[in-house]
N, CA, C and O atoms as a GROMACS GRO file, in nm:
protein
  600
    1MET      N    1   0.082  -0.118   0.000
    1MET     CA    2   0.000   0.000   0.000
    1MET      C    3   0.087   0.126   0.000
    1MET      O    4   0.061   0.222  -0.072
    2ALA      N    5   0.191   0.123   0.083
    2ALA     CA    6   0.277   0.240   0.092
    2ALA      C    7   0.348   0.267  -0.040
    2ALA      O    8   0.363   0.382  -0.080
    3ILE      N    9   0.393   0.161  -0.107
    3ILE     CA   10   0.465   0.181  -0.232
    3ILE      C   11   0.370   0.233  -0.341
    3ILE      O   12   0.411   0.310  -0.428
    4VAL      N   13   0.243   0.189  -0.336
    4VAL     CA   14   0.145   0.241  -0.431
    4VAL      C   15   0.127   0.390  -0.408
    4VAL      O   16   0.127   0.470  -0.502
    5PHE      N   17   0.114   0.426  -0.281
    5PHE     CA   18   0.099   0.566  -0.247
    5PHE      C   19   0.223   0.645  -0.288
    5PHE      O   20   0.213   0.754  -0.344
    6ALA      N   21   0.340   0.588  -0.260
    6ALA     CA   22   0.465   0.653  -0.300
    6ALA      C   23   0.471   0.667  -0.451
    6ALA      O   24   0.515   0.770  -0.503
    7GLY      N   25   0.427   0.564  -0.524
    7GLY     CA   26   0.425   0.570  -0.670
    7GLY      C   27   0.335   0.681  -0.720
    7GLY      O   28   0.369   0.753  -0.815
    8LEU      N   29   0.219   0.695  -0.657
    8LEU     CA   30   0.127   0.802  -0.694
    8LEU      C   31   0.187   0.938  -0.663
    8LEU      O   32   0.174   1.033  -0.742
    9LEU      N   33   0.254   0.948  -0.548
    9LEU     CA   34   0.319   1.073  -0.513
    9LEU      C   35   0.429   1.109  -0.613
    9LEU      O   36   0.441   1.224  -0.655
   10VAL      N   37   0.507   1.009  -0.649
   10VAL     CA   38   0.615   1.032  -0.746
   10VAL      C   39   0.556   1.079  -0.878
   10VAL      O   40   0.606   1.174  -0.939
   11SER      N   41   0.450   1.013  -0.924
   11SER     CA   42   0.387   1.050  -1.051
   11SER      C   43   0.334   1.193  -1.044
   11SER      O   44   0.356   1.272  -1.137
   12ALA      N   45   0.266   1.226  -0.936
   12ALA     CA   46   0.213   1.362  -0.920
   12ALA      C   47   0.326   1.463  -0.912
   12ALA      O   48   0.318   1.570  -0.972
   13TRP      N   49   0.431   1.428  -0.839
   13TRP     CA   50   0.546   1.517  -0.824
   13TRP      C   51   0.609   1.545  -0.960
   13TRP      O   52   0.642   1.660  -0.991
   14ILE      N   53   0.626   1.443  -1.040
   14ILE     CA   54   0.686   1.459  -1.172
   14ILE      C   55   0.598   1.545  -1.262
   14ILE      O   56   0.647   1.630  -1.335
   15LEU      N   57   0.466   1.522  -1.255
   15LEU     CA   58   0.375   1.601  -1.338
   15LEU      C   59   0.373   1.747  -1.296
   15LEU      O   60   0.366   1.836  -1.381
   16LEU      N   61   0.379   1.771  -1.165
   16LEU     CA   62   0.373   1.908  -1.116
   16LEU      C   63   0.508   1.980  -1.123
   16LEU      O   64   0.513   2.103  -1.128
   17HIS      N   65   0.615   1.905  -1.124
   17HIS     CA   66   0.749   1.962  -1.126
   17HIS      C   67   0.834   1.902  -1.238
   17HIS      O   68   0.943   1.851  -1.212
   18PRO      N   69   0.785   1.908  -1.362
   18PRO     CA   70   0.863   1.845  -1.469
   18PRO      C   71   0.992   1.922  -1.496
   18PRO      O   72   0.991   2.044  -1.512
   19ARG      N   73   1.100   1.849  -1.499
   19ARG     CA   74   1.228   1.911  -1.534
   19ARG      C   75   1.327   1.801  -1.560
   19ARG      O   76   1.316   1.690  -1.508
   20GLN      N   77   1.420   1.832  -1.639
   20GLN     CA   78   1.526   1.738  -1.669
   20GLN      C   79   1.649   1.783  -1.591
   20GLN      O   80   1.689   1.899  -1.598
   21LEU      N   81   1.707   1.691  -1.519
   21LEU     CA   82   1.831   1.720  -1.449
   21LEU      C   83   1.948   1.680  -1.537
   21LEU      O   84   1.939   1.584  -1.613
   22PRO      N   85   2.055   1.754  -1.528
   22PRO     CA   86   2.175   1.706  -1.596
   22PRO      C   87   2.213   1.570  -1.537
   22PRO      O   88   2.199   1.548  -1.417
   23GLU      N   89   2.261   1.482  -1.619
   23GLU     CA   90   2.293   1.346  -1.575
   23GLU      C   91   2.389   1.345  -1.456
   23GLU      O   92   2.380   1.258  -1.369
   24GLU      N   93   2.483   1.440  -1.453
   24GLU     CA   94   2.580   1.440  -1.343
   24GLU      C   95   2.517   1.474  -1.208
   24GLU      O   96   2.579   1.452  -1.104
   25GLU      N   97   2.394   1.527  -1.207
   25GLU     CA   98   2.324   1.554  -1.081
   25GLU      C   99   2.243   1.433  -1.034
   25GLU      O  100   2.189   1.434  -0.924
   26CYS      N  101   2.234   1.331  -1.115
   26CYS     CA  102   2.161   1.210  -1.080
   26CYS      C  103   2.252   1.112  -1.007
   26CYS      O  104   2.375   1.127  -1.009
   27SER      N  105   2.193   1.015  -0.943
   27SER     CA  106   2.272   0.919  -0.866
   27SER      C  107   2.353   0.826  -0.957
   27SER      O  108   2.321   0.808  -1.074
   28ASP      N  109   2.457   0.770  -0.899
   28ASP     CA  110   2.538   0.671  -0.972
   28ASP      C  111   2.450   0.552  -1.011
   28ASP      O  112   2.465   0.496  -1.120
   29THR      N  113   2.359   0.513  -0.923
   29THR     CA  114   2.271   0.400  -0.952
   29THR      C  115   2.183   0.430  -1.072
   29THR      O  116   2.164   0.344  -1.158
   30TYR      N  117   2.129   0.552  -1.079
   30TYR     CA  118   2.049   0.591  -1.197
   30TYR      C  119   2.134   0.578  -1.323
   30TYR      O  120   2.090   0.520  -1.422
   31ARG      N  121   2.254   0.633  -1.318
   31ARG     CA  122   2.340   0.629  -1.438
   31ARG      C  123   2.375   0.485  -1.475
   31ARG      O  124   2.389   0.454  -1.594
   32ARG      N  125   2.390   0.398  -1.376
   32ARG     CA  126   2.424   0.258  -1.403
   32ARG      C  127   2.308   0.186  -1.472
   32ARG      O  128   2.332   0.098  -1.554
   33TYR      N  129   2.183   0.222  -1.440
   33TYR     CA  130   2.068   0.147  -1.492
   33TYR      C  131   1.989   0.220  -1.601
   33TYR      O  132   1.897   0.161  -1.658
   34LYS      N  133   2.022   0.344  -1.632
   34LYS     CA  134   1.938   0.423  -1.724
   34LYS      C  135   1.926   0.361  -1.864
   34LYS      O  136   1.826   0.383  -1.932
   35ASP      N  137   2.025   0.286  -1.906
   35ASP     CA  138   2.021   0.226  -2.039
   35ASP      C  139   2.007   0.074  -2.035
   35ASP      O  140   2.028   0.007  -2.137
   36VAL      N  141   1.972   0.019  -1.920
   36VAL     CA  142   1.958  -0.125  -1.908
   36VAL      C  143   1.823  -0.167  -1.966
   36VAL      O  144   1.718  -0.118  -1.924
   37GLU      N  145   1.827  -0.256  -2.061
   37GLU     CA  146   1.704  -0.306  -2.122
   37GLU      C  147   1.622  -0.382  -2.019
   37GLU      O  148   1.675  -0.464  -1.945
   38GLY      N  149   1.494  -0.353  -2.015
   38GLY     CA  150   1.404  -0.420  -1.921
   38GLY      C  151   1.391  -0.350  -1.788
   38GLY      O  152   1.320  -0.398  -1.700
   39VAL      N  153   1.460  -0.236  -1.771
   39VAL     CA  154   1.453  -0.159  -1.647
   39VAL      C  155   1.431  -0.012  -1.681
   39VAL      O  156   1.506   0.047  -1.759
   40ALA      N  157   1.327   0.046  -1.622
   40ALA     CA  158   1.302   0.190  -1.636
   40ALA      C  159   1.359   0.259  -1.512
   40ALA      O  160   1.311   0.237  -1.401
   41ALA      N  161   1.460   0.341  -1.532
   41ALA     CA  162   1.526   0.411  -1.421
   41ALA      C  163   1.478   0.555  -1.416
   41ALA      O  164   1.463   0.621  -1.518
   42SER      N  165   1.453   0.603  -1.293
   42SER     CA  166   1.414   0.742  -1.271
   42SER      C  167   1.492   0.796  -1.152
   42SER      O  168   1.528   0.722  -1.061
   43PHE      N  169   1.516   0.926  -1.154
   43PHE     CA  170   1.580   0.992  -1.041
   43PHE      C  171   1.494   1.111  -1.003
   43PHE      O  172   1.465   1.197  -1.086
   44ILE      N  173   1.452   1.115  -0.878
   44ILE     CA  174   1.368   1.224  -0.828
   44ILE      C  175   1.446   1.302  -0.725
   44ILE      O  176   1.487   1.247  -0.623
   45LYS      N  177   1.468   1.428  -0.751
   45LYS     CA  178   1.541   1.514  -0.659
   45LYS      C  179   1.441   1.580  -0.563
   45LYS      O  180   1.345   1.643  -0.606
   46GLY      N  181   1.465   1.564  -0.435
   46GLY     CA  182   1.382   1.629  -0.336
   46GLY      C  183   1.243   1.568  -0.321
   46GLY      O  184   1.145   1.642  -0.308
   47PHE      N  185   1.232   1.438  -0.324
   47PHE     CA  186   1.102   1.372  -0.307
   47PHE      C  187   1.056   1.386  -0.162
   47PHE      O  188   1.132   1.356  -0.070
   48PRO      N  189   0.931   1.432  -0.140
   48PRO     CA  190   0.882   1.450  -0.002
   48PRO      C  191   0.850   1.315   0.064
   48PRO      O  192   0.756   1.247   0.023
   49VAL      N  193   0.929   1.278   0.164
   49VAL     CA  194   0.908   1.154   0.238
   49VAL      C  195   0.799   1.175   0.342
   49VAL      O  196   0.713   1.089   0.361
   50ASN      N  197   0.802   1.289   0.410
   50ASN     CA  198   0.699   1.327   0.505
   50ASN      C  199   0.690   1.479   0.504
   50ASN      O  200   0.743   1.544   0.414
   51ASP      N  201   0.623   1.536   0.602
   51ASP     CA  202   0.602   1.682   0.598
   51ASP      C  203   0.728   1.764   0.628
   51ASP      O  204   0.726   1.886   0.611
   52THR      N  205   0.836   1.700   0.671
   52THR     CA  206   0.957   1.775   0.702
   52THR      C  207   1.082   1.726   0.630
   52THR      O  208   1.188   1.788   0.640
   53LEU      N  209   1.071   1.616   0.557
   53LEU     CA  210   1.190   1.554   0.498
   53LEU      C  211   1.172   1.529   0.348
   53LEU      O  212   1.076   1.464   0.306
   54CYS      N  213   1.264   1.582   0.270
   54CYS     CA  214   1.268   1.556   0.125
   54CYS      C  215   1.404   1.495   0.092
   54CYS      O  216   1.508   1.546   0.134
   55LEU      N  217   1.400   1.386   0.017
   55LEU     CA  218   1.524   1.316  -0.018
   55LEU      C  219   1.528   1.284  -0.166
   55LEU      O  220   1.424   1.278  -0.232
   56ASP      N  221   1.647   1.264  -0.217
   56ASP     CA  222   1.663   1.218  -0.354
   56ASP      C  223   1.636   1.068  -0.357
   56ASP      O  224   1.678   0.994  -0.267
   57VAL      N  225   1.567   1.023  -0.462
   57VAL     CA  226   1.529   0.882  -0.473
   57VAL      C  227   1.557   0.835  -0.616
   57VAL      O  228   1.522   0.902  -0.713
   58THR      N  229   1.618   0.719  -0.626
   58THR     CA  230   1.633   0.651  -0.754
   58THR      C  231   1.534   0.536  -0.756
   58THR      O  232   1.532   0.456  -0.663
   59THR      N  233   1.453   0.528  -0.861
   59THR     CA  234   1.359   0.416  -0.873
   59THR      C  235   1.396   0.335  -0.997
   59THR      O  236   1.425   0.389  -1.104
   60LEU      N  237   1.394   0.205  -0.978
   60LEU     CA  238   1.423   0.111  -1.087
   60LEU      C  239   1.304   0.018  -1.097
   60LEU      O  240   1.276  -0.059  -1.005
   61GLN      N  241   1.232   0.026  -1.209
   61GLN     CA  242   1.116  -0.060  -1.227
   61GLN      C  243   1.139  -0.153  -1.344
   61GLN      O  244   1.172  -0.110  -1.455
   62ALA      N  245   1.120  -0.282  -1.318
   62ALA     CA  246   1.133  -0.381  -1.424
   62ALA      C  247   1.018  -0.364  -1.521
   62ALA      O  248   0.902  -0.357  -1.481
   63THR      N  249   1.049  -0.359  -1.649
   63THR     CA  250   0.946  -0.347  -1.752
   63THR      C  251   0.916  -0.480  -1.818
   63THR      O  252   0.824  -0.491  -1.899
   64ASP      N  253   0.995  -0.582  -1.784
   64ASP     CA  254   0.969  -0.718  -1.834
   64ASP      C  255   1.031  -0.817  -1.736
   64ASP      O  256   1.099  -0.777  -1.642
   65SER      N  257   1.009  -0.944  -1.759
   65SER     CA  258   1.056  -1.046  -1.666
   65SER      C  259   1.210  -1.051  -1.660
   65SER      O  260   1.266  -1.078  -1.554
   66ALA      N  261   1.277  -1.026  -1.772
   66ALA     CA  262   1.423  -1.026  -1.770
   66ALA      C  263   1.476  -0.911  -1.684
   66ALA      O  264   1.574  -0.927  -1.612
   67GLY      N  265   1.411  -0.796  -1.692
   67GLY     CA  266   1.450  -0.682  -1.609
   67GLY      C  267   1.430  -0.712  -1.461
   67GLY      O  268   1.514  -0.675  -1.378
   68TRP      N  269   1.319  -0.780  -1.428
   68TRP     CA  270   1.294  -0.815  -1.288
   68TRP      C  271   1.398  -0.917  -1.240
   68TRP      O  272   1.446  -0.908  -1.127
   69GLU      N  273   1.432  -1.013  -1.324
   69GLU     CA  274   1.535  -1.110  -1.286
   69GLU      C  275   1.668  -1.038  -1.260
   69GLU      O  276   1.740  -1.073  -1.166
   70ARG      N  277   1.699  -0.941  -1.342
   70ARG     CA  278   1.824  -0.864  -1.323
   70ARG      C  279   1.822  -0.789  -1.191
   70ARG      O  280   1.920  -0.792  -1.117
   71LEU      N  281   1.709  -0.721  -1.161
   71LEU     CA  282   1.700  -0.648  -1.034
   71LEU      C  283   1.708  -0.743  -0.915
   71LEU      O  284   1.774  -0.713  -0.815
   72LYS      N  285   1.640  -0.857  -0.924
   72LYS     CA  286   1.644  -0.954  -0.815
   72LYS      C  287   1.787  -1.003  -0.792
   72LYS      O  288   1.831  -1.017  -0.677
   73LYS      N  289   1.859  -1.028  -0.900
   73LYS     CA  290   1.998  -1.075  -0.888
   73LYS      C  291   2.087  -0.964  -0.832
   73LYS      O  292   2.162  -0.987  -0.737
   74ASP      N  293   2.080  -0.845  -0.890
   74ASP     CA  294   2.168  -0.735  -0.850
   74ASP      C  295   2.144  -0.692  -0.705
   74ASP      O  296   2.239  -0.661  -0.634
   75PHE      N  297   2.018  -0.690  -0.662
   75PHE     CA  298   1.984  -0.641  -0.528
   75PHE      C  299   1.960  -0.754  -0.429
   75PHE      O  300   1.911  -0.731  -0.319
   76HIS      N  301   1.994  -0.876  -0.468
   76HIS     CA  302   1.985  -0.993  -0.379
   76HIS      C  303   1.845  -1.004  -0.318
   76HIS      O  304   1.830  -1.019  -0.197
   77ILE      N  305   1.744  -0.997  -0.404
   77ILE     CA  306   1.605  -1.006  -0.360
   77ILE      C  307   1.568  -1.153  -0.352
   77ILE      O  308   1.558  -1.222  -0.453
   78ALA      N  309   1.547  -1.198  -0.231
   78ALA     CA  310   1.512  -1.339  -0.208
   78ALA      C  311   1.365  -1.361  -0.244
   78ALA      O  312   1.286  -1.266  -0.244
   79PRO      N  313   1.328  -1.484  -0.273
   79PRO     CA  314   1.186  -1.512  -0.296
   79PRO      C  315   1.105  -1.471  -0.173
   79PRO      O  316   1.151  -1.483  -0.060
   80ALA      N  317   0.985  -1.423  -0.198
   80ALA     CA  318   0.899  -1.382  -0.088
   80ALA      C  319   0.856  -1.503  -0.007
   80ALA      O  320   0.831  -1.609  -0.064
   81PRO      N  321   0.847  -1.489   0.125
   81PRO     CA  322   0.792  -1.599   0.205
   81PRO      C  323   0.652  -1.634   0.155
   81PRO      O  324   0.582  -1.550   0.099
   82GLU      N  325   0.613  -1.758   0.176
   82GLU     CA  326   0.485  -1.806   0.123
   82GLU      C  327   0.368  -1.716   0.162
   82GLU      O  328   0.282  -1.688   0.078
   83PHE      N  329   0.362  -1.671   0.286
   83PHE     CA  330   0.255  -1.583   0.332
   83PHE      C  331   0.252  -1.454   0.251
   83PHE      O  332   0.145  -1.410   0.207
   84PHE      N  333   0.370  -1.393   0.230
   84PHE     CA  334   0.379  -1.270   0.151
   84PHE      C  335   0.337  -1.298   0.007
   84PHE      O  336   0.263  -1.220  -0.053
   85GLN      N  337   0.385  -1.408  -0.049
   85GLN     CA  338   0.356  -1.440  -0.189
   85GLN      C  339   0.206  -1.452  -0.212
   85GLN      O  340   0.156  -1.405  -0.314
   86ARG      N  341   0.134  -1.514  -0.119
   86ARG     CA  342  -0.012  -1.525  -0.133
   86ARG      C  343  -0.076  -1.386  -0.136
   86ARG      O  344  -0.167  -1.361  -0.215
   87LYS      N  345  -0.030  -1.298  -0.049
   87LYS     CA  346  -0.085  -1.162  -0.046
   87LYS      C  347  -0.053  -1.087  -0.176
   87LYS      O  348  -0.138  -1.015  -0.228
   88ILE      N  349   0.068  -1.104  -0.226
   88ILE     CA  350   0.107  -1.040  -0.352
   88ILE      C  351   0.019  -1.091  -0.466
   88ILE      O  352  -0.027  -1.012  -0.549
   89GLU      N  353  -0.006  -1.220  -0.470
   89GLU     CA  354  -0.091  -1.279  -0.574
   89GLU      C  355  -0.234  -1.229  -0.565
   89GLU      O  356  -0.307  -1.233  -0.664
   90GLN      N  357  -0.275  -1.182  -0.448
   90GLN     CA  358  -0.408  -1.126  -0.429
   90GLN      C  359  -0.409  -0.975  -0.457
   90GLN      O  360  -0.511  -0.908  -0.439
   91GLY      N  361  -0.294  -0.923  -0.501
   91GLY     CA  362  -0.286  -0.782  -0.538
   91GLY      C  363  -0.244  -0.689  -0.425
   91GLY      O  364  -0.252  -0.567  -0.440
   92GLU      N  365  -0.200  -0.743  -0.313
   92GLU     CA  366  -0.157  -0.661  -0.201
   92GLU      C  367  -0.005  -0.640  -0.211
   92GLU      O  368   0.071  -0.735  -0.226
   93ASP      N  369   0.036  -0.516  -0.201
   93ASP     CA  370   0.178  -0.487  -0.211
   93ASP      C  371   0.244  -0.510  -0.075
   93ASP      O  372   0.203  -0.451   0.025
   94MET      N  373   0.343  -0.593  -0.073
   94MET     CA  374   0.418  -0.623   0.048
   94MET      C  375   0.558  -0.563   0.030
   94MET      O  376   0.645  -0.625  -0.030
   95VAL      N  377   0.578  -0.443   0.083
   95VAL     CA  378   0.704  -0.372   0.065
   95VAL      C  379   0.805  -0.421   0.168
   95VAL      O  380   0.775  -0.429   0.287
   96SER      N  381   0.923  -0.454   0.122
   96SER     CA  382   1.031  -0.486   0.214
   96SER      C  383   1.132  -0.372   0.209
   96SER      O  384   1.155  -0.312   0.105
   97VAL      N  385   1.190  -0.345   0.324
   97VAL     CA  386   1.282  -0.233   0.337
   97VAL      C  387   1.410  -0.284   0.403
   97VAL      O  388   1.406  -0.361   0.498
   98ARG      N  389   1.522  -0.238   0.350
   98ARG     CA  390   1.650  -0.272   0.411
   98ARG      C  391   1.745  -0.156   0.390
   98ARG      O  392   1.723  -0.070   0.305
   99ARG      N  393   1.849  -0.156   0.465
   99ARG     CA  394   1.954  -0.056   0.447
   99ARG      C  395   2.066  -0.119   0.367
   99ARG      O  396   2.092  -0.239   0.376
  100ALA      N  397   2.133  -0.037   0.289
  100ALA     CA  398   2.242  -0.085   0.204
  100ALA      C  399   2.350   0.022   0.197
  100ALA      O  400   2.325   0.140   0.224
  101SER      N  401   2.467  -0.019   0.163
  101SER     CA  402   2.581   0.072   0.153
  101SER      C  403   2.550   0.188   0.060
  101SER      O  404   2.499   0.170  -0.050
  102LYS      N  405   2.581   0.308   0.106
  102LYS     CA  406   2.562   0.428   0.024
  102LYS      C  407   2.651   0.423  -0.100
  102LYS      O  408   2.616   0.478  -0.204
  103ASN      N  409   2.766   0.357  -0.089
  103ASN     CA  410   2.860   0.348  -0.201
  103ASN      C  411   2.805   0.263  -0.314
  103ASN      O  412   2.834   0.288  -0.431
  104ASP      N  413   2.726   0.161  -0.280
  104ASP     CA  414   2.668   0.072  -0.380
  104ASP      C  415   2.549   0.001  -0.317
  104ASP      O  416   2.567  -0.087  -0.233
  105PRO      N  417   2.426   0.038  -0.356
  105PRO     CA  418   2.307  -0.019  -0.291
  105PRO      C  419   2.286  -0.168  -0.317
  105PRO      O  420   2.195  -0.228  -0.261
  106THR      N  421   2.369  -0.228  -0.402
  106THR     CA  422   2.359  -0.372  -0.421
  106THR      C  423   2.440  -0.446  -0.314
  106THR      O  424   2.435  -0.569  -0.305
  107LEU      N  425   2.516  -0.371  -0.234
  107LEU     CA  426   2.599  -0.430  -0.128
  107LEU      C  427   2.525  -0.425   0.006
  107LEU      O  428   2.432  -0.346   0.022
  108PRO      N  429   2.567  -0.508   0.101
  108PRO     CA  430   2.502  -0.507   0.233
  108PRO      C  431   2.527  -0.376   0.308
  108PRO      O  432   2.602  -0.289   0.265
  109ILE      N  433   2.460  -0.366   0.422
  109ILE     CA  434   2.471  -0.250   0.510
  109ILE      C  435   2.616  -0.229   0.555
  109ILE      O  436   2.690  -0.324   0.575
  110ASP      N  437   2.653  -0.103   0.570
  110ASP     CA  438   2.784  -0.067   0.625
  110ASP      C  439   2.768  -0.065   0.777
  110ASP      O  440   2.707   0.027   0.832
  111THR      N  441   2.822  -0.166   0.843
  111THR     CA  442   2.806  -0.176   0.989
  111THR      C  443   2.907  -0.093   1.066
  111THR      O  444   2.895  -0.078   1.187
  112THR      N  445   3.008  -0.039   0.997
  112THR     CA  446   3.107   0.044   1.065
  112THR      C  447   3.062   0.189   1.076
  112THR      O  448   3.109   0.262   1.164
  113ASP      N  449   2.973   0.231   0.987
  113ASP     CA  450   2.923   0.370   0.987
  113ASP      C  451   2.778   0.368   0.937
  113ASP      O  452   2.754   0.368   0.816
  114TYR      N  453   2.683   0.368   1.030
  114TYR     CA  454   2.543   0.359   0.991
  114TYR      C  455   2.497   0.477   0.906
  114TYR      O  456   2.399   0.466   0.832
  115ASN      N  457   2.565   0.591   0.916
  115ASN     CA  458   2.529   0.706   0.833
  115ASN      C  459   2.574   0.687   0.688
  115ASN      O  460   2.536   0.766   0.601
  116ASN      N  461   2.653   0.584   0.663
  116ASN     CA  462   2.700   0.555   0.528
  116ASN      C  463   2.610   0.453   0.458
  116ASN      O  464   2.657   0.368   0.382
  117ASN      N  465   2.480   0.462   0.485
  117ASN     CA  466   2.383   0.371   0.426
  117ASN      C  467   2.266   0.448   0.369
  117ASN      O  468   2.234   0.558   0.412
  118ASN      N  469   2.203   0.387   0.271
  118ASN     CA  470   2.077   0.436   0.215
  118ASN      C  471   1.970   0.334   0.245
  118ASN      O  472   1.999   0.224   0.293
  119VAL      N  473   1.845   0.369   0.218
  119VAL     CA  474   1.734   0.277   0.238
  119VAL      C  475   1.686   0.227   0.102
  119VAL      O  476   1.663   0.306   0.010
  120VAL      N  477   1.673   0.096   0.092
  120VAL     CA  478   1.624   0.032  -0.030
  120VAL      C  479   1.486  -0.025   0.001
  120VAL      O  480   1.471  -0.108   0.091
  121ALA      N  481   1.385   0.020  -0.075
  121ALA     CA  482   1.249  -0.033  -0.060
  121ALA      C  483   1.217  -0.115  -0.183
  121ALA      O  484   1.240  -0.071  -0.296
  122ILE      N  485   1.164  -0.236  -0.162
  122ILE     CA  486   1.139  -0.328  -0.272
  122ILE      C  487   0.991  -0.363  -0.276
  122ILE      O  488   0.933  -0.408  -0.176
  123SER      N  489   0.931  -0.343  -0.391
  123SER     CA  490   0.792  -0.383  -0.414
  123SER      C  491   0.794  -0.499  -0.514
  123SER      O  492   0.826  -0.481  -0.631
  124ARG      N  493   0.760  -0.617  -0.465
  124ARG     CA  494   0.755  -0.733  -0.554
  124ARG      C  495   0.633  -0.725  -0.645
  124ARG      O  496   0.638  -0.772  -0.759
  125LEU      N  497   0.523  -0.667  -0.596
  125LEU     CA  498   0.402  -0.655  -0.678
  125LEU      C  499   0.429  -0.568  -0.800
  125LEU      O  500   0.390  -0.603  -0.912
  126TYR      N  501   0.494  -0.454  -0.780
  126TYR     CA  502   0.520  -0.361  -0.889
  126TYR      C  503   0.660  -0.378  -0.948
  126TYR      O  504   0.699  -0.302  -1.037
  127ARG      N  505   0.735  -0.476  -0.899
  127ARG     CA  506   0.869  -0.507  -0.948
  127ARG      C  507   0.956  -0.382  -0.953
  127ARG      O  508   1.016  -0.348  -1.055
  128THR      N  509   0.960  -0.314  -0.836
  128THR     CA  510   1.029  -0.186  -0.826
  128THR      C  511   1.127  -0.187  -0.709
  128THR      O  512   1.098  -0.239  -0.601
  129VAL      N  513   1.244  -0.129  -0.733
  129VAL     CA  514   1.343  -0.107  -0.629
  129VAL      C  515   1.361   0.045  -0.620
  129VAL      O  516   1.392   0.110  -0.720
  130SER      N  517   1.342   0.099  -0.500
  130SER     CA  518   1.361   0.243  -0.478
  130SER      C  519   1.473   0.262  -0.378
  130SER      O  520   1.474   0.201  -0.272
  131ILE      N  521   1.569   0.347  -0.413
  131ILE     CA  522   1.683   0.374  -0.327
  131ILE      C  523   1.672   0.518  -0.278
  131ILE      O  524   1.681   0.612  -0.357
  132PHE      N  525   1.650   0.535  -0.148
  132PHE     CA  526   1.637   0.666  -0.086
  132PHE      C  527   1.774   0.708  -0.034
  132PHE      O  528   1.833   0.640   0.050
  133ASN      N  529   1.826   0.821  -0.084
  133ASN     CA  530   1.957   0.871  -0.045
  133ASN      C  531   1.945   0.943   0.089
  133ASN      O  532   1.888   1.052   0.097
  134THR      N  533   1.998   0.882   0.193
  134THR     CA  534   1.988   0.937   0.327
  134THR      C  535   2.124   0.980   0.377
  134THR      O  536   2.228   0.937   0.326
  135ASN      N  537   2.123   1.066   0.480
  135ASN     CA  538   2.248   1.115   0.538
  135ASN      C  539   2.264   1.078   0.685
  135ASN      O  540   2.375   1.080   0.738
  136THR      N  541   2.154   1.044   0.751
  136THR     CA  542   2.159   1.014   0.893
  136THR      C  543   2.071   0.892   0.924
  136THR      O  544   1.987   0.852   0.842
  137GLU      N  545   2.091   0.835   1.041
  137GLU     CA  546   2.006   0.724   1.085
  137GLU      C  547   1.862   0.771   1.102
  137GLU      O  548   1.769   0.695   1.076
  138ALA      N  549   1.844   0.895   1.146
  138ALA     CA  550   1.708   0.949   1.163
  138ALA      C  551   1.635   0.953   1.029
  138ALA      O  552   1.516   0.922   1.022
  139GLU      N  553   1.705   0.992   0.923
  139GLU     CA  554   1.644   0.991   0.790
  139GLU      C  555   1.613   0.850   0.746
  139GLU      O  556   1.507   0.825   0.688
  140GLN      N  557   1.703   0.757   0.773
  140GLN     CA  558   1.678   0.616   0.739
  140GLN      C  559   1.554   0.565   0.811
  140GLN      O  560   1.472   0.495   0.751
  141ASP      N  561   1.541   0.599   0.938
  141ASP     CA  562   1.424   0.556   1.016
  141ASP      C  563   1.296   0.618   0.959
  141ASP      O  564   1.193   0.550   0.950
  142ALA      N  565   1.301   0.746   0.922
  142ALA     CA  566   1.183   0.813   0.866
  142ALA      C  567   1.137   0.746   0.736
  142ALA      O  568   1.018   0.725   0.716
  143VAL      N  569   1.231   0.712   0.650
  143VAL     CA  570   1.198   0.645   0.524
  143VAL      C  571   1.139   0.508   0.554
  143VAL      O  572   1.035   0.471   0.498
  144SER      N  573   1.204   0.432   0.641
  144SER     CA  574   1.155   0.298   0.674
  144SER      C  575   1.013   0.305   0.729
  144SER      O  576   0.927   0.227   0.688
  145ASN      N  577   0.988   0.396   0.820
  145ASN     CA  578   0.855   0.412   0.878
  145ASN      C  579   0.753   0.451   0.773
  145ASN      O  580   0.640   0.401   0.774
  146ASN      N  581   0.792   0.540   0.680
  146ASN     CA  582   0.701   0.582   0.573
  146ASN      C  583   0.668   0.468   0.480
  146ASN      O  584   0.553   0.452   0.441
  147GLN      N  585   0.766   0.388   0.443
  147GLN     CA  586   0.745   0.280   0.347
  147GLN      C  587   0.669   0.164   0.407
  147GLN      O  588   0.602   0.090   0.334
  148LEU      N  589   0.676   0.147   0.538
  148LEU     CA  590   0.610   0.033   0.602
  148LEU      C  591   0.471   0.065   0.653
  148LEU      O  592   0.405  -0.022   0.710
  149LYS      N  593   0.424   0.190   0.635
  149LYS     CA  594   0.288   0.224   0.676
  149LYS      C  595   0.188   0.139   0.600
  149LYS      O  596   0.206   0.112   0.481
  150LEU      N  597   0.085   0.099   0.668
  150LEU     CA  598  -0.020   0.019   0.603
  150LEU      C  599  -0.140   0.106   0.575
  150LEU      O  600  -0.239   0.057   0.520
   0.00000   0.00000   0.00000
């Protein structure tokens, strides 16, 4: 539910604030995936997470099964537990959230410096990976709480 809402917010944000950013202002992850066949990459600068926090977000949405397989492999997305899978098959979005290295969101969390992590939200229903660029643990917590709202 949260990812659907976030998707609607992103769509509305893009429609209300259309602009092209120079590629060098986009994330490394966006640049890595922008030309990958089967993946639609977007970069949103200043996406409103809540009423006080705006963050840059890279979204990667699989446009075909090969693209989804690539995202699952790159981001180490495990098969959904049976309970989650049943809900997904019924059309309910089960968003999973994890922290990942800011240097490369396909890598595990940086346990030596928690501020050196971003939040990765995964929607299996919409086959989307969203990477929220955070600077502090408080921002990471805010994103996690926002994405996990029911």
